[in-house]
C-alpha positions as CSV (number, residue, x, y, z in Angstrom):
1,M,217.9,36.4,18.6
2,A,219.9,38.9,20.6
3,K,217.4,41.4,22.6
4,R,218.0,44.6,21.2
5,L,219.0,47.0,23.4
6,P,217.3,50.7,23.9
7,R,219.7,53.1,22.7
8,K,220.7,55.8,25.4
9,R,219.7,59.5,24.8
10,T,222.6,61.6,24.4
11,T,222.2,65.3,25.8
12,S,224.0,68.3,23.6
13,A,225.9,71.2,25.0
14,Q,223.0,73.4,23.9
15,E,221.0,71.7,25.7
16,N,222.4,71.7,29.1
17,R,223.3,76.1,29.0
18,P,220.4,77.1,31.4
19,A,217.9,79.3,29.8
20,W,218.9,82.5,31.2
21,M,222.6,82.1,29.3
22,M,221.2,83.0,25.9
23,P,219.4,86.4,26.4
24,V,223.0,86.8,28.6
25,I,225.0,86.1,25.9
26,V,222.9,88.3,22.9
27,T,223.0,91.1,25.5
28,G,226.9,91.0,26.2
29,V,227.2,90.9,22.2
30,V,225.3,93.9,21.2
31,V,226.6,96.4,24.0
32,F,229.9,95.1,22.7
33,V,229.3,95.8,19.2
34,G,227.8,99.3,20.2
35,A,230.5,100.2,21.9
36,L,232.8,99.6,18.7
37,I,230.5,101.7,16.6
38,F,230.8,104.5,18.9
39,L,234.4,104.5,19.6
40,L,234.6,104.2,15.8
41,V,232.7,107.2,15.3
42,Q,234.3,109.3,17.8
43,S,237.8,108.9,16.1
44,S,236.3,110.1,12.8
45,V,235.7,113.0,14.8
46,P,237.9,115.8,13.7
47,T,239.8,117.7,16.5
48,E,239.1,121.2,15.1
49,T,235.2,120.3,15.5
50,V,235.4,119.0,18.8
51,A,237.1,122.4,19.8
52,A,234.8,124.3,18.5
53,T,232.1,123.0,20.2
54,A,233.9,123.6,23.4
55,T,232.4,126.3,25.5
56,P,235.0,128.0,27.7
57,F,232.2,129.5,30.3
58,P,228.6,128.9,31.4
59,E,226.5,131.3,29.7
60,I,225.7,134.8,31.0
61,E,223.4,137.3,29.2
62,G,225.7,139.8,27.9
63,V,228.8,138.7,28.8
64,V,231.3,139.6,25.9
65,Q,234.3,137.8,25.7
66,A,237.7,138.6,24.1
67,D,238.1,137.2,20.7
68,V,242.3,137.0,21.4
69,A,244.2,137.0,24.5
70,P,244.8,140.3,25.2
71,G,248.9,140.8,25.7
72,R,250.4,140.7,29.2
73,E,253.6,142.8,28.9
74,H,254.8,145.5,31.9
75,D,255.6,148.9,30.7
76,E,256.2,151.7,33.6
77,S,254.8,154.2,31.3
78,I,251.6,153.1,29.8
79,V,248.9,155.4,30.4
80,Y,245.1,154.6,29.5
81,E,243.0,157.6,29.0
82,F,239.4,158.1,29.9
83,D,238.1,158.2,25.9
84,G,234.3,157.3,26.4
85,E,235.1,154.1,25.6
86,L,234.8,150.6,28.1
87,P,237.6,150.0,30.2
88,P,240.4,147.6,28.9
89,W,239.8,143.9,29.8
90,G,243.5,143.2,29.7
91,G,246.7,144.3,27.9
92,T,250.1,145.6,28.4
93,H,249.9,147.3,32.1
94,N,252.0,148.9,35.0
95,P,254.4,146.0,36.8
96,I,252.6,147.0,40.0
97,W,248.8,146.3,40.4
98,Q,246.1,147.9,42.2
99,N,245.0,146.6,45.8
100,C,241.8,145.3,45.5
101,G,238.9,147.4,47.5
102,I,236.0,150.1,47.0
103,Y,237.7,153.8,45.9
104,Q,235.7,157.1,45.9
105,N,237.9,158.3,42.6
106,P,239.2,157.1,39.2
107,L,242.0,154.7,39.3
108,R,245.1,153.9,37.1
109,T,243.6,151.9,34.4
110,A,247.2,150.4,33.7
111,N,247.3,149.0,37.7
112,V,243.9,147.8,37.8
113,I,244.5,145.4,34.4
114,H,247.7,143.9,36.3
115,S,245.1,143.3,39.2
116,L,242.5,141.4,36.6
117,E,245.6,139.2,35.5
118,H,245.8,138.0,39.1
119,G,242.0,137.6,39.1
120,A,240.2,140.6,40.4
121,V,236.6,141.7,38.8
122,W,236.8,145.6,38.3
123,L,233.4,146.9,39.1
124,T,232.9,150.6,37.8
125,Y,230.0,152.9,37.3
126,Q,229.6,156.5,35.6
127,P,230.7,158.9,38.1
128,D,227.4,160.7,38.3
129,L,225.4,157.3,39.1
130,A,222.9,157.9,42.0
131,Q,224.3,157.6,45.5
132,A,221.3,155.1,46.6
133,D,223.1,152.9,43.4
134,V,226.9,153.5,44.3
135,D,225.7,152.3,48.0
136,A,224.1,149.1,46.7
137,L,226.8,147.8,44.5
138,K,229.6,148.3,47.4
139,E,226.7,146.8,49.7
140,E,227.4,143.7,47.0
141,I,230.7,143.3,46.9
142,R,231.9,144.3,50.4
143,N,232.7,140.9,51.7
144,E,234.4,139.7,48.3
145,N,238.4,139.6,48.2
146,Y,239.6,140.0,44.4
147,M,237.1,143.0,44.0
148,I,238.1,145.8,42.8
149,M,235.2,149.0,42.8
150,S,235.7,152.6,41.6
151,P,234.3,155.3,39.2
152,Y,235.2,155.3,35.7
153,P,234.6,158.8,33.9
154,E,233.1,158.8,30.5
155,Q,231.9,154.9,30.1
156,P,229.2,154.8,27.8
157,S,227.0,151.9,30.3
158,P,226.2,152.9,33.9
159,I,227.9,149.8,35.3
160,V,230.7,147.8,33.8
161,L,232.2,144.4,35.4
162,T,235.3,143.4,33.9
163,A,237.4,140.5,34.5
164,W,240.6,139.3,32.2
165,G,239.5,139.2,28.9
166,V,235.4,139.6,29.6
167,Q,233.0,142.4,30.3
168,L,229.5,143.0,30.8
169,E,227.8,146.3,30.4
170,L,225.0,147.1,32.8
171,E,221.8,149.4,33.6
172,T,221.1,148.7,37.8
173,P,222.9,147.5,40.7
174,T,219.8,144.7,41.5
175,D,220.8,143.2,38.1
176,P,220.9,139.2,39.1
177,R,224.2,139.1,36.5
178,I,225.9,141.0,38.7
179,R,226.5,138.7,41.5
180,E,226.6,135.8,38.5
181,F,229.2,137.4,37.2
182,I,231.6,138.1,40.2
183,D,230.8,134.0,41.4
184,L,232.2,133.1,37.9
185,Y,235.2,135.0,37.2
186,E,236.4,136.2,40.2
187,E,239.6,134.0,40.9
188,G,237.5,132.4,37.4
189,P,239.0,130.1,35.0
190,Q,240.2,133.0,32.9
191,T,242.8,134.0,35.4
192,P,246.1,134.2,33.7
193,E,248.2,134.3,36.8
194,P,246.0,132.4,39.7
195,G,247.4,132.8,43.2
196,G,248.6,136.3,42.1
197,A,248.0,139.0,44.9
198,C,245.2,141.2,45.3
199,T,247.1,143.0,48.2
200,G,250.7,144.5,48.5
201,G,250.6,147.1,45.7
202,L,248.9,150.2,44.8
203,S,246.7,151.4,47.1
204,F,245.6,154.9,46.1
205,S,243.8,156.1,43.5
206,G,244.2,159.0,41.0
């Protein structure tokens, strides 16, 4: 009788696979499926929804932003009266901008608006503000290159900061939001003409 030879045991590919490989494969599949689901969800979000949830600027308490971008037309004859309202934060303005700096007398608003278009921040105060407060404001902005400071007759708040399309009313010169506003909006992201000059224009007040 022929002697039966022992059957050779065959090893499957699965048995040859290292023990660590299966968890790696499973993890890779999970990550791939998750990424695919994320992309599908994102593609289904309406563009309008994404735009509506975007915040154009970091929030500073009390800052008011224009609902509609102010006009930017030039008009040599336009005059803005001091009528008990806040300073304009944009709009039609004089072709010549107001030089940045500290002024003792009220300025021609139409020229300052042109400076706002170039990235300047306008710090205005009530003419009867205490001299100590005026001096504190001067000290705060003394080293700034794109700041204009001047009294503004009949404005309803003691101190107002205005940049193109944004504005903040304040009560005291020690309010920390003054520095926050300047740091954000002086030549900030709201500027229609970045790099525009704030020198070489109108240098006098009145």
